[in-house]
PDB file of N, CA, C and O in Angstrom:
ATOM      1  N   LYS A   1       0.825  -1.192   0.000  1.00  0.00           N
ATOM      2  CA  LYS A   1       0.000   0.000   0.000  1.00  0.00           C
ATOM      3  C   LYS A   1       0.863   1.247   0.000  1.00  0.00           C
ATOM      4  O   LYS A   1       0.573   2.217  -0.702  1.00  0.00           O
ATOM      5  N   LYS A   2       1.927   1.216   0.794  1.00  0.00           N
ATOM      6  CA  LYS A   2       2.776   2.400   0.912  1.00  0.00           C
ATOM      7  C   LYS A   2       3.461   2.703  -0.426  1.00  0.00           C
ATOM      8  O   LYS A   2       3.545   3.859  -0.840  1.00  0.00           O
ATOM      9  N   GLU A   3       3.948   1.655  -1.092  1.00  0.00           N
ATOM     10  CA  GLU A   3       4.617   1.857  -2.379  1.00  0.00           C
ATOM     11  C   GLU A   3       3.641   2.412  -3.414  1.00  0.00           C
ATOM     12  O   GLU A   3       4.000   3.291  -4.197  1.00  0.00           O
ATOM     13  N   TYR A   4       2.418   1.905  -3.421  1.00  0.00           N
ATOM     14  CA  TYR A   4       1.427   2.423  -4.360  1.00  0.00           C
ATOM     15  C   TYR A   4       1.147   3.892  -4.061  1.00  0.00           C
ATOM     16  O   TYR A   4       1.073   4.715  -4.974  1.00  0.00           O
ATOM     17  N   ALA A   5       0.992   4.214  -2.792  1.00  0.00           N
ATOM     18  CA  ALA A   5       0.676   5.591  -2.407  1.00  0.00           C
ATOM     19  C   ALA A   5       1.820   6.543  -2.740  1.00  0.00           C
ATOM     20  O   ALA A   5       1.584   7.689  -3.123  1.00  0.00           O
ATOM     21  N   ASN A   6       3.050   6.076  -2.597  1.00  0.00           N
ATOM     22  CA  ASN A   6       4.204   6.953  -2.805  1.00  0.00           C
ATOM     23  C   ASN A   6       4.715   6.987  -4.238  1.00  0.00           C
ATOM     24  O   ASN A   6       5.398   7.936  -4.623  1.00  0.00           O
ATOM     25  N   TYR A   7       4.394   5.961  -5.043  1.00  0.00           N
ATOM     26  CA  TYR A   7       4.977   5.919  -6.385  1.00  0.00           C
ATOM     27  C   TYR A   7       3.964   5.511  -7.450  1.00  0.00           C
ATOM     28  O   TYR A   7       3.641   6.309  -8.330  1.00  0.00           O
ATOM     29  N   HIS A   8       3.469   4.301  -7.384  1.00  0.00           N
ATOM     30  CA  HIS A   8       2.624   3.753  -8.450  1.00  0.00           C
ATOM     31  C   HIS A   8       1.278   4.464  -8.589  1.00  0.00           C
ATOM     32  O   HIS A   8       0.668   4.422  -9.657  1.00  0.00           O
ATOM     33  N   GLY A   9       0.813   5.106  -7.540  1.00  0.00           N
ATOM     34  CA  GLY A   9      -0.471   5.779  -7.589  1.00  0.00           C
ATOM     35  C   GLY A   9      -0.399   7.227  -8.029  1.00  0.00           C
ATOM     36  O   GLY A   9      -1.432   7.883  -8.163  1.00  0.00           O
ATOM     37  N   LYS A  10       0.803   7.738  -8.257  1.00  0.00           N
ATOM     38  CA  LYS A  10       0.961   9.130  -8.671  1.00  0.00           C
ATOM     39  C   LYS A  10       0.437   9.312 -10.092  1.00  0.00           C
ATOM     40  O   LYS A  10       0.550   8.397 -10.907  1.00  0.00           O
ATOM     41  N   PRO A  11      -0.126  10.460 -10.401  1.00  0.00           N
ATOM     42  CA  PRO A  11      -0.712  10.687 -11.728  1.00  0.00           C
ATOM     43  C   PRO A  11       0.261  10.451 -12.885  1.00  0.00           C
ATOM     44  O   PRO A  11      -0.137   9.899 -13.911  1.00  0.00           O
ATOM     45  N   ILE A  12       1.520  10.855 -12.743  1.00  0.00           N
ATOM     46  CA  ILE A  12       2.482  10.661 -13.841  1.00  0.00           C
ATOM     47  C   ILE A  12       2.745   9.173 -14.071  1.00  0.00           C
ATOM     48  O   ILE A  12       2.894   8.748 -15.217  1.00  0.00           O
ATOM     49  N   GLN A  13       2.803   8.374 -13.002  1.00  0.00           N
ATOM     50  CA  GLN A  13       3.033   6.946 -13.145  1.00  0.00           C
ATOM     51  C   GLN A  13       1.820   6.243 -13.751  1.00  0.00           C
ATOM     52  O   GLN A  13       1.965   5.308 -14.538  1.00  0.00           O
ATOM     53  N   LYS A  14       0.638   6.692 -13.383  1.00  0.00           N
ATOM     54  CA  LYS A  14      -0.573   6.122 -13.973  1.00  0.00           C
ATOM     55  C   LYS A  14      -0.603   6.386 -15.472  1.00  0.00           C
ATOM     56  O   LYS A  14      -0.986   5.518 -16.256  1.00  0.00           O
ATOM     57  N   LYS A  15      -0.196   7.590 -15.865  1.00  0.00           N
ATOM     58  CA  LYS A  15      -0.175   7.955 -17.276  1.00  0.00           C
ATOM     59  C   LYS A  15       0.836   7.095 -18.036  1.00  0.00           C
ATOM     60  O   LYS A  15       0.546   6.616 -19.133  1.00  0.00           O
ATOM     61  N   ARG A  16       2.028   6.899 -17.451  1.00  0.00           N
ATOM     62  CA  ARG A  16       3.055   6.073 -18.102  1.00  0.00           C
ATOM     63  C   ARG A  16       2.601   4.628 -18.243  1.00  0.00           C
ATOM     64  O   ARG A  16       2.824   4.002 -19.279  1.00  0.00           O
ATOM     65  N   ARG A  17       1.960   4.093 -17.198  1.00  0.00           N
ATOM     66  CA  ARG A  17       1.465   2.711 -17.242  1.00  0.00           C
ATOM     67  C   ARG A  17       0.400   2.575 -18.317  1.00  0.00           C
ATOM     68  O   ARG A  17       0.373   1.583 -19.045  1.00  0.00           O
ATOM     69  N   ALA A  18      -0.478   3.569 -18.419  1.00  0.00           N
ATOM     70  CA  ALA A  18      -1.528   3.538 -19.445  1.00  0.00           C
ATOM     71  C   ALA A  18      -0.910   3.558 -20.842  1.00  0.00           C
ATOM     72  O   ALA A  18      -1.401   2.878 -21.744  1.00  0.00           O
ATOM     73  N   MET A  19       0.164   4.335 -21.031  1.00  0.00           N
ATOM     74  CA  MET A  19       0.829   4.381 -22.334  1.00  0.00           C
ATOM     75  C   MET A  19       1.458   3.030 -22.674  1.00  0.00           C
ATOM     76  O   MET A  19       1.395   2.584 -23.820  1.00  0.00           O
ATOM     77  N   ARG A  20       2.062   2.381 -21.681  1.00  0.00           N
ATOM     78  CA  ARG A  20       2.646   1.049 -21.926  1.00  0.00           C
ATOM     79  C   ARG A  20       1.555   0.046 -22.280  1.00  0.00           C
ATOM     80  O   ARG A  20       1.730  -0.776 -23.179  1.00  0.00           O
ATOM     81  N   ASN A  21       0.429   0.116 -21.572  1.00  0.00           N
ATOM     82  CA  ASN A  21      -0.674  -0.800 -21.854  1.00  0.00           C
ATOM     83  C   ASN A  21      -1.256  -0.566 -23.242  1.00  0.00           C
ATOM     84  O   ASN A  21      -1.605  -1.523 -23.932  1.00  0.00           O
ATOM     85  N   ARG A  22      -1.366   0.706 -23.664  1.00  0.00           N
ATOM     86  CA  ARG A  22      -1.862   1.011 -25.006  1.00  0.00           C
ATOM     87  C   ARG A  22      -0.927   0.466 -26.073  1.00  0.00           C
ATOM     88  O   ARG A  22      -1.377  -0.020 -27.110  1.00  0.00           O
ATOM     89  N   ALA A  23       0.390   0.548 -25.815  1.00  0.00           N
ATOM     90  CA  ALA A  23       1.364   0.044 -26.776  1.00  0.00           C
ATOM     91  C   ALA A  23       1.227  -1.470 -26.915  1.00  0.00           C
ATOM     92  O   ALA A  23       1.273  -1.988 -28.030  1.00  0.00           O
ATOM     93  N   ARG A  24       1.060  -2.191 -25.803  1.00  0.00           N
ATOM     94  CA  ARG A  24       0.866  -3.646 -25.851  1.00  0.00           C
ATOM     95  C   ARG A  24      -0.393  -3.980 -26.645  1.00  0.00           C
ATOM     96  O   ARG A  24      -0.407  -4.916 -27.444  1.00  0.00           O
ATOM     97  N   ASN A  25      -1.439  -3.210 -26.416  1.00  0.00           N
ATOM     98  CA  ASN A  25      -2.701  -3.445 -27.098  1.00  0.00           C
ATOM     99  C   ASN A  25      -2.560  -3.239 -28.601  1.00  0.00           C
ATOM    100  O   ASN A  25      -3.105  -4.021 -29.379  1.00  0.00           O
ATOM    101  N   LYS A  26      -1.836  -2.196 -29.028  1.00  0.00           N
ATOM    102  CA  LYS A  26      -1.655  -1.926 -30.450  1.00  0.00           C
ATOM    103  C   LYS A  26      -0.965  -3.077 -31.168  1.00  0.00           C
ATOM    104  O   LYS A  26      -1.286  -3.382 -32.316  1.00  0.00           O
ATOM    105  N   LEU A  27      -0.015  -3.717 -30.488  1.00  0.00           N
ATOM    106  CA  LEU A  27       0.709  -4.824 -31.112  1.00  0.00           C
ATOM    107  C   LEU A  27      -0.005  -6.161 -30.939  1.00  0.00           C
ATOM    108  O   LEU A  27       0.431  -7.172 -31.489  1.00  0.00           O
ATOM    109  N   GLY A  28      -1.086  -6.171 -30.185  1.00  0.00           N
ATOM    110  CA  GLY A  28      -1.855  -7.396 -30.007  1.00  0.00           C
ATOM    111  C   GLY A  28      -1.231  -8.367 -29.023  1.00  0.00           C
ATOM    112  O   GLY A  28      -1.513  -9.564 -29.075  1.00  0.00           O
ATOM    113  N   LEU A  29      -0.386  -7.873 -28.126  1.00  0.00           N
ATOM    114  CA  LEU A  29       0.221  -8.742 -27.121  1.00  0.00           C
ATOM    115  C   LEU A  29      -0.746  -8.930 -25.962  1.00  0.00           C
ATOM    116  O   LEU A  29      -1.311  -7.964 -25.452  1.00  0.00           O
ATOM    117  N   LYS A  30      -0.929 -10.161 -25.557  1.00  0.00           N
ATOM    118  CA  LYS A  30      -1.864 -10.485 -24.490  1.00  0.00           C
ATOM    119  C   LYS A  30      -1.119 -10.669 -23.171  1.00  0.00           C
ATOM    120  O   LYS A  30       0.107 -10.770 -23.145  1.00  0.00           O
ATOM    121  N   VAL A  31      -1.878 -10.711 -22.076  1.00  0.00           N
ATOM    122  CA  VAL A  31      -1.302 -10.965 -20.760  1.00  0.00           C
ATOM    123  C   VAL A  31      -0.671 -12.350 -20.774  1.00  0.00           C
ATOM    124  O   VAL A  31      -1.299 -13.311 -21.221  1.00  0.00           O
ATOM    125  N   GLY A  32       0.548 -12.464 -20.297  1.00  0.00           N
ATOM    126  CA  GLY A  32       1.242 -13.744 -20.269  1.00  0.00           C
ATOM    127  C   GLY A  32       2.075 -14.007 -21.502  1.00  0.00           C
ATOM    128  O   GLY A  32       2.801 -15.000 -21.548  1.00  0.00           O
ATOM    129  N   ASP A  33       1.993 -13.149 -22.501  1.00  0.00           N
ATOM    130  CA  ASP A  33       2.797 -13.289 -23.711  1.00  0.00           C
ATOM    131  C   ASP A  33       4.264 -13.058 -23.345  1.00  0.00           C
ATOM    132  O   ASP A  33       4.566 -12.081 -22.661  1.00  0.00           O
ATOM    133  N   PRO A  34       5.182 -13.920 -23.776  1.00  0.00           N
ATOM    134  CA  PRO A  34       6.593 -13.752 -23.399  1.00  0.00           C
ATOM    135  C   PRO A  34       7.273 -12.552 -24.063  1.00  0.00           C
ATOM    136  O   PRO A  34       8.369 -12.167 -23.656  1.00  0.00           O
ATOM    137  N   LYS A  35       6.651 -11.966 -25.060  1.00  0.00           N
ATOM    138  CA  LYS A  35       7.243 -10.814 -25.746  1.00  0.00           C
ATOM    139  C   LYS A  35       6.922  -9.520 -24.999  1.00  0.00           C
ATOM    140  O   LYS A  35       5.954  -9.446 -24.241  1.00  0.00           O
ATOM    141  N   GLU A  36       7.754  -8.506 -25.231  1.00  0.00           N
ATOM    142  CA  GLU A  36       7.516  -7.175 -24.701  1.00  0.00           C
ATOM    143  C   GLU A  36       7.502  -6.184 -25.854  1.00  0.00           C
ATOM    144  O   GLU A  36       8.004  -6.474 -26.939  1.00  0.00           O
ATOM    145  N   VAL A  37       6.928  -5.024 -25.614  1.00  0.00           N
ATOM    146  CA  VAL A  37       6.914  -3.963 -26.617  1.00  0.00           C
ATOM    147  C   VAL A  37       8.209  -3.177 -26.488  1.00  0.00           C
ATOM    148  O   VAL A  37       8.590  -2.765 -25.393  1.00  0.00           O
ATOM    149  N   ASP A  38       8.876  -2.976 -27.604  1.00  0.00           N
ATOM    150  CA  ASP A  38      10.078  -2.149 -27.645  1.00  0.00           C
ATOM    151  C   ASP A  38       9.729  -0.887 -28.407  1.00  0.00           C
ATOM    152  O   ASP A  38       9.281  -0.939 -29.552  1.00  0.00           O
ATOM    153  N   HIS A  39       9.938   0.249 -27.756  1.00  0.00           N
ATOM    154  CA  HIS A  39       9.788   1.530 -28.442  1.00  0.00           C
ATOM    155  C   HIS A  39      11.123   1.788 -29.126  1.00  0.00           C
ATOM    156  O   HIS A  39      12.139   1.958 -28.451  1.00  0.00           O
ATOM    157  N   ILE A  40      11.134   1.818 -30.440  1.00  0.00           N
ATOM    158  CA  ILE A  40      12.370   1.998 -31.197  1.00  0.00           C
ATOM    159  C   ILE A  40      13.038   3.299 -30.758  1.00  0.00           C
ATOM    160  O   ILE A  40      14.233   3.314 -30.461  1.00  0.00           O
ATOM    161  N   ARG A  41      12.276   4.384 -30.715  1.00  0.00           N
ATOM    162  CA  ARG A  41      12.768   5.622 -30.099  1.00  0.00           C
ATOM    163  C   ARG A  41      12.031   5.736 -28.769  1.00  0.00           C
ATOM    164  O   ARG A  41      10.813   5.912 -28.764  1.00  0.00           O
ATOM    165  N   PRO A  42      12.738   5.641 -27.636  1.00  0.00           N
ATOM    166  CA  PRO A  42      12.092   5.602 -26.326  1.00  0.00           C
ATOM    167  C   PRO A  42      11.196   6.805 -26.057  1.00  0.00           C
ATOM    168  O   PRO A  42      11.447   7.912 -26.532  1.00  0.00           O
ATOM    169  N   LEU A  43      10.142   6.554 -25.282  1.00  0.00           N
ATOM    170  CA  LEU A  43       9.231   7.626 -24.907  1.00  0.00           C
ATOM    171  C   LEU A  43       9.980   8.728 -24.167  1.00  0.00           C
ATOM    172  O   LEU A  43       9.668   9.908 -24.321  1.00  0.00           O
ATOM    173  N   SER A  44      10.966   8.341 -23.366  1.00  0.00           N
ATOM    174  CA  SER A  44      11.725   9.317 -22.581  1.00  0.00           C
ATOM    175  C   SER A  44      12.573  10.228 -23.460  1.00  0.00           C
ATOM    176  O   SER A  44      13.022  11.283 -23.010  1.00  0.00           O
ATOM    177  N   LYS A  45      12.796   9.828 -24.707  1.00  0.00           N
ATOM    178  CA  LYS A  45      13.599  10.639 -25.615  1.00  0.00           C
ATOM    179  C   LYS A  45      12.764  11.184 -26.773  1.00  0.00           C
ATOM    180  O   LYS A  45      13.269  11.426 -27.869  1.00  0.00           O
ATOM    181  N   GLY A  46      11.479  11.369 -26.499  1.00  0.00           N
ATOM    182  CA  GLY A  46      10.615  11.989 -27.499  1.00  0.00           C
ATOM    183  C   GLY A  46       9.926  11.023 -28.436  1.00  0.00           C
ATOM    184  O   GLY A  46       9.315  11.452 -29.415  1.00  0.00           O
ATOM    185  N   GLY A  47      10.005   9.732 -28.166  1.00  0.00           N
ATOM    186  CA  GLY A  47       9.319   8.750 -29.000  1.00  0.00           C
ATOM    187  C   GLY A  47       7.820   8.791 -28.770  1.00  0.00           C
ATOM    188  O   GLY A  47       7.324   9.543 -27.932  1.00  0.00           O
ATOM    189  N   SER A  48       7.111   7.975 -29.523  1.00  0.00           N
ATOM    190  CA  SER A  48       5.656   7.970 -29.403  1.00  0.00           C
ATOM    191  C   SER A  48       5.149   6.539 -29.391  1.00  0.00           C
ATOM    192  O   SER A  48       5.921   5.585 -29.483  1.00  0.00           O
ATOM    193  N   ASN A  49       3.839   6.412 -29.276  1.00  0.00           N
ATOM    194  CA  ASN A  49       3.195   5.099 -29.318  1.00  0.00           C
ATOM    195  C   ASN A  49       2.677   4.782 -30.715  1.00  0.00           C
ATOM    196  O   ASN A  49       1.830   3.901 -30.866  1.00  0.00           O
ATOM    197  N   ARG A  50       3.167   5.485 -31.747  1.00  0.00           N
ATOM    198  CA  ARG A  50       2.751   5.180 -33.119  1.00  0.00           C
ATOM    199  C   ARG A  50       3.210   3.769 -33.462  1.00  0.00           C
ATOM    200  O   ARG A  50       4.250   3.310 -32.990  1.00  0.00           O
ATOM    201  N   LYS A  51       2.446   3.106 -34.265  1.00  0.00           N
ATOM    202  CA  LYS A  51       2.758   1.721 -34.612  1.00  0.00           C
ATOM    203  C   LYS A  51       4.119   1.599 -35.302  1.00  0.00           C
ATOM    204  O   LYS A  51       4.775   0.562 -35.197  1.00  0.00           O
ATOM    205  N   THR A  52       4.545   2.646 -36.004  1.00  0.00           N
ATOM    206  CA  THR A  52       5.846   2.613 -36.679  1.00  0.00           C
ATOM    207  C   THR A  52       7.000   2.681 -35.686  1.00  0.00           C
ATOM    208  O   THR A  52       8.136   2.370 -36.044  1.00  0.00           O
ATOM    209  N   ASN A  53       6.729   3.086 -34.440  1.00  0.00           N
ATOM    210  CA  ASN A  53       7.773   3.187 -33.424  1.00  0.00           C
ATOM    211  C   ASN A  53       7.765   1.973 -32.495  1.00  0.00           C
ATOM    212  O   ASN A  53       8.564   1.918 -31.559  1.00  0.00           O
ATOM    213  N   LEU A  54       6.900   1.017 -32.726  1.00  0.00           N
ATOM    214  CA  LEU A  54       6.764  -0.139 -31.841  1.00  0.00           C
ATOM    215  C   LEU A  54       7.182  -1.423 -32.537  1.00  0.00           C
ATOM    216  O   LEU A  54       7.001  -1.585 -33.743  1.00  0.00           O
ATOM    217  N   ARG A  55       7.745  -2.331 -31.752  1.00  0.00           N
ATOM    218  CA  ARG A  55       8.019  -3.684 -32.246  1.00  0.00           C
ATOM    219  C   ARG A  55       7.987  -4.633 -31.058  1.00  0.00           C
ATOM    220  O   ARG A  55       8.266  -4.236 -29.927  1.00  0.00           O
ATOM    221  N   ALA A  56       7.648  -5.878 -31.321  1.00  0.00           N
ATOM    222  CA  ALA A  56       7.599  -6.900 -30.280  1.00  0.00           C
ATOM    223  C   ALA A  56       8.940  -7.631 -30.264  1.00  0.00           C
ATOM    224  O   ALA A  56       9.388  -8.147 -31.288  1.00  0.00           O
ATOM    225  N   VAL A  57       9.565  -7.669 -29.106  1.00  0.00           N
ATOM    226  CA  VAL A  57      10.850  -8.357 -28.948  1.00  0.00           C
ATOM    227  C   VAL A  57      10.801  -9.194 -27.678  1.00  0.00           C
ATOM    228  O   VAL A  57       9.903  -9.038 -26.850  1.00  0.00           O
ATOM    229  N   SER A  58      11.770 -10.076 -27.535  1.00  0.00           N
ATOM    230  CA  SER A  58      11.828 -10.893 -26.327  1.00  0.00           C
ATOM    231  C   SER A  58      12.192 -10.020 -25.131  1.00  0.00           C
ATOM    232  O   SER A  58      12.737  -8.927 -25.286  1.00  0.00           O
ATOM    233  N   LYS A  59      11.883 -10.517 -23.943  1.00  0.00           N
ATOM    234  CA  LYS A  59      12.154  -9.767 -22.726  1.00  0.00           C
ATOM    235  C   LYS A  59      13.649  -9.489 -22.584  1.00  0.00           C
ATOM    236  O   LYS A  59      14.038  -8.377 -22.226  1.00  0.00           O
ATOM    237  N   THR A  60      14.487 -10.482 -22.859  1.00  0.00           N
ATOM    238  CA  THR A  60      15.930 -10.288 -22.704  1.00  0.00           C
ATOM    239  C   THR A  60      16.462  -9.254 -23.680  1.00  0.00           C
ATOM    240  O   THR A  60      17.304  -8.435 -23.312  1.00  0.00           O
ATOM    241  N   ALA A  61      15.987  -9.277 -24.917  1.00  0.00           N
ATOM    242  CA  ALA A  61      16.448  -8.304 -25.913  1.00  0.00           C
ATOM    243  C   ALA A  61      16.030  -6.890 -25.529  1.00  0.00           C
ATOM    244  O   ALA A  61      16.812  -5.951 -25.678  1.00  0.00           O
ATOM    245  N   ASN A  62      14.814  -6.731 -25.041  1.00  0.00           N
ATOM    246  CA  ASN A  62      14.313  -5.408 -24.689  1.00  0.00           C
ATOM    247  C   ASN A  62      15.058  -4.830 -23.498  1.00  0.00           C
ATOM    248  O   ASN A  62      15.357  -3.636 -23.477  1.00  0.00           O
ATOM    249  N   ARG A  63      15.358  -5.652 -22.518  1.00  0.00           N
ATOM    250  CA  ARG A  63      15.999  -5.143 -21.311  1.00  0.00           C
ATOM    251  C   ARG A  63      17.495  -4.984 -21.488  1.00  0.00           C
ATOM    252  O   ARG A  63      18.132  -4.226 -20.757  1.00  0.00           O
ATOM    253  N   LYS A  64      18.057  -5.688 -22.447  1.00  0.00           N
ATOM    254  CA  LYS A  64      19.480  -5.553 -22.741  1.00  0.00           C
ATOM    255  C   LYS A  64      19.740  -4.301 -23.567  1.00  0.00           C
ATOM    256  O   LYS A  64      20.851  -3.771 -23.566  1.00  0.00           O
ATOM    257  N   LYS A  65      18.716  -3.829 -24.271  1.00  0.00           N
ATOM    258  CA  LYS A  65      18.845  -2.694 -25.178  1.00  0.00           C
ATOM    259  C   LYS A  65      19.412  -1.452 -24.482  1.00  0.00           C
ATOM    260  O   LYS A  65      20.251  -0.760 -25.059  1.00  0.00           O
ATOM    261  N   GLY A  66      18.976  -1.158 -23.268  1.00  0.00           N
ATOM    262  CA  GLY A  66      19.418   0.029 -22.562  1.00  0.00           C
ATOM    263  C   GLY A  66      20.828  -0.057 -22.017  1.00  0.00           C
ATOM    264  O   GLY A  66      21.427   0.969 -21.694  1.00  0.00           O
ATOM    265  N   GLN A  67      21.366  -1.249 -21.910  1.00  0.00           N
ATOM    266  CA  GLN A  67      22.717  -1.438 -21.367  1.00  0.00           C
ATOM    267  C   GLN A  67      23.718  -1.505 -22.493  1.00  0.00           C
ATOM    268  O   GLN A  67      23.563  -2.295 -23.425  1.00  0.00           O
ATOM    269  N   LYS A  68      24.739  -0.687 -22.415  1.00  0.00           N
ATOM    270  CA  LYS A  68      25.797  -0.750 -23.430  1.00  0.00           C
ATOM    271  C   LYS A  68      27.112  -0.429 -22.844  1.00  0.00           C
ATOM    272  O   LYS A  68      28.120  -0.432 -23.550  1.00  0.00           O
TER     273      LYS A  68
END
């Protein structure tokens, strides 16, 4: 409860979660699907949820992308 109140329940976090959920929906990924949505140009760097900026990749590939 405390974590939700201090972080996950904040309006900016709710908005970000909704954007991630919309991106999953656009690509047709269901709950439990092993793939994740990769924003080719990250939202944090001015990317968008346009279908041309999204691709489905494995969890390991998506999480390795940020590390270099």
